[in-house]
C-alpha positions as CSV (number, residue, x, y, z in Angstrom):
1,M,94.4,133.4,55.5
2,H,96.1,130.1,55.4
3,R,97.6,130.7,52.0
4,W,99.1,134.1,53.1
5,N,100.3,132.4,56.3
6,R,102.1,129.7,54.3
7,A,103.4,132.1,51.8
8,F,105.2,134.3,54.4
9,A,106.4,131.2,56.3
10,D,107.7,129.5,53.1
11,A,109.5,132.7,52.0
12,S,111.0,133.2,55.4
13,V,112.4,129.6,55.5
14,L,113.8,129.9,52.0
15,L,115.6,133.2,52.8
16,L,117.0,131.6,56.0
17,G,118.2,128.6,54.0
18,L,120.0,131.0,51.6
19,T,121.5,132.9,54.5
20,M,122.9,129.8,56.0
21,T,124.3,128.8,52.7
22,L,125.9,132.2,52.0
23,G,127.7,132.0,55.3
24,A,129.5,128.8,54.3
25,I,129.9,128.7,50.6
26,P,132.8,131.3,50.4
27,R,134.9,128.8,52.3
28,L,134.4,126.3,49.4
29,F,134.6,128.8,46.6
30,R,136.5,132.0,47.4
31,Q,135.1,133.9,44.5
32,S,131.6,133.7,46.0
33,A,132.8,135.9,48.9
34,K,131.3,138.8,46.9
35,W,127.8,137.5,47.9
36,L,128.6,137.7,51.6
37,P,127.0,141.2,52.1
38,W,123.7,139.6,51.1
39,R,123.8,137.3,54.1
40,R,122.9,140.0,56.6
41,E,120.1,141.4,54.4
42,L,118.5,138.0,53.7
43,G,118.6,137.1,57.4
44,I,116.9,140.3,58.3
45,Y,114.2,139.8,55.7
46,S,113.7,136.2,56.8
47,V,113.0,137.3,60.4
48,L,110.6,140.1,59.2
49,L,108.7,137.6,57.1
50,A,108.5,135.3,60.1
51,L,107.1,138.1,62.2
52,V,104.4,138.6,59.6
53,H,103.7,134.9,59.6
54,T,103.3,134.9,63.4
55,T,100.9,137.9,63.3
56,I,98.8,136.1,60.7
57,I,98.7,133.0,62.9
58,L,97.7,135.0,66.0
59,E,95.1,137.0,64.1
60,G,93.6,134.4,61.8
61,W,94.1,131.0,63.3
62,V,94.5,131.5,67.1
63,E,92.4,134.7,67.2
64,W,94.6,136.1,70.0
65,N,93.5,133.2,72.3
66,F,96.9,132.3,73.5
67,P,96.0,128.8,75.0
68,R,95.0,127.8,71.5
69,L,98.5,128.7,70.3
70,F,99.8,125.8,72.5
71,G,97.1,123.3,71.4
72,F,94.5,124.0,74.0
73,E,90.8,124.4,73.3
74,F,88.0,125.5,75.7
75,H,85.8,122.5,76.6
76,P,82.1,123.6,76.9
77,V,81.2,120.7,79.3
78,D,84.2,120.8,81.6
79,L,84.4,124.6,81.3
80,E,88.2,124.6,81.1
81,Y,90.9,124.4,78.5
82,V,92.0,120.9,77.5
83,M,94.8,120.0,75.2
84,L,93.7,118.7,71.9
85,Q,96.7,119.1,69.7
86,H,99.9,118.1,71.5
87,G,102.3,118.5,68.5
88,F,100.8,121.8,67.6
89,G,101.6,123.3,70.9
90,L,105.2,122.0,71.0
91,A,105.8,123.1,67.4
92,N,104.5,126.6,68.2
93,A,106.6,126.8,71.3
94,I,109.7,125.9,69.2
95,G,108.6,128.5,66.6
96,I,108.3,131.2,69.3
97,L,111.7,130.3,70.7
98,A,113.1,130.5,67.2
99,L,111.5,133.9,66.6
100,G,113.0,135.2,69.8
101,I,116.5,134.2,68.7
102,G,115.8,135.5,65.2
103,F,114.7,138.8,66.6
104,I,118.0,139.1,68.6
105,L,120.0,138.2,65.5
106,M,118.1,140.8,63.5
107,L,118.7,143.6,66.1
108,T,122.4,142.8,66.1
109,S,122.8,142.6,62.3
110,S,124.4,146.0,61.9
111,D,127.8,147.6,61.9
112,R,126.6,149.7,64.9
113,A,125.9,146.5,66.9
114,V,129.4,145.2,66.0
115,R,131.0,148.4,67.4
116,L,128.7,148.4,70.5
117,L,129.2,144.7,71.4
118,G,132.7,144.3,70.3
119,S,133.8,141.8,67.6
120,A,134.1,138.7,69.9
121,T,130.8,139.2,71.7
122,W,129.0,140.0,68.4
123,K,130.4,136.8,66.8
124,T,129.2,134.8,69.8
125,V,125.7,136.2,69.4
126,Q,125.6,135.6,65.7
127,M,126.7,132.0,66.2
128,T,123.2,131.4,67.6
129,A,122.1,131.5,64.0
130,L,122.8,127.8,63.9
131,V,120.4,127.2,66.8
132,F,117.9,129.5,65.0
133,W,118.2,127.4,61.9
134,A,117.7,124.1,63.7
135,L,114.6,125.4,65.5
136,V,113.1,126.7,62.3
137,V,113.7,123.4,60.6
138,A,112.0,121.5,63.5
139,H,109.1,123.9,63.5
140,T,108.6,123.7,59.7
141,A,109.1,120.0,59.5
142,Y,106.3,119.4,62.0
143,F,103.8,121.4,59.9
144,L,105.0,119.9,56.6
145,Y,105.1,116.2,57.7
146,A,103.1,115.6,60.9
147,H,100.4,118.1,61.8
148,F,97.7,117.0,59.5
149,L,98.2,113.3,60.1
150,S,95.3,112.5,62.5
151,F,92.9,109.6,62.7
152,H,90.2,112.1,63.7
153,R,90.0,113.7,60.3
154,A,90.8,112.9,56.7
155,T,94.4,113.1,55.7
156,P,94.9,115.9,53.1
157,D,96.9,115.5,50.0
158,R,100.7,115.5,50.5
159,N,102.1,119.0,50.7
160,P,104.1,119.7,47.5
161,L,106.8,121.5,49.5
162,Q,107.8,118.4,51.5
163,L,110.5,117.3,48.9
164,P,111.9,120.8,48.2
165,F,112.2,121.5,51.9
166,A,114.0,118.2,52.5
167,V,116.4,118.9,49.6
168,M,117.1,122.4,51.0
169,V,117.8,121.2,54.5
170,V,120.1,118.4,53.3
171,S,121.8,120.8,50.9
172,V,122.5,123.4,53.6
173,L,123.8,120.7,55.9
174,A,126.0,119.3,53.1
175,I,127.4,122.7,52.2
176,R,128.1,123.7,55.8
177,T,129.7,120.3,56.5
178,A,131.9,120.5,53.4
179,A,132.9,124.1,54.4
180,F,133.9,122.9,57.9
181,F,136.1,120.2,56.6
182,T,137.6,122.5,54.0
183,T,138.4,125.1,56.6
184,F,139.9,122.4,58.9
185,R,142.1,121.0,56.1
186,R,143.4,124.5,55.2
187,H,144.1,125.2,58.9
188,T,146.0,121.9,59.2
189,Q,148.1,122.7,56.1
190,E,148.9,126.2,57.3
191,S,150.0,124.8,60.7
192,K,152.3,122.3,59.0
193,I,153.8,125.1,56.8
194,R,154.4,127.3,59.9
195,Q,156.1,124.4,61.7
196,N,158.4,123.7,58.8
197,A,159.3,127.3,58.3
């Protein structure tokens, strides 16, 4: 169960990273604009894989016991739920929020949604992809770097995906930052040309 859970989660994060890159890279290399249509498809697949990941968690790990999803376990002596895993609950709350935003993005990732909402409203909704990405990074980082560090149990071997994940996050950030400054520079140059014309 855990291998399937990780496989779907890892694939979802990878596709989301590619989606965030494809949104910015044409501003750096205009010839890469031909890849832009893939951005929508990869984003949809990313959310679908995240939904499968969530279902596996609910079925196999949490066993549809929702307090467990937020780090609570039933205490047989006190006969009530007590919090045992503080970070687990917070990370899952972040993941649920991310999934909700991702689901909205997926539902509005169509030409029909653009026509229905109007271009300006649709763009506003789609800009929440940046929030979606940040929440997914926070959720994933917790489970890659922090969840299994506990003095109550033996620390497992380091997850081999820690370095690739960090490289991906830094790369996406670098590409999007470079795209921002490139766009800003072009806008400044075009403004000067218009003023001098």
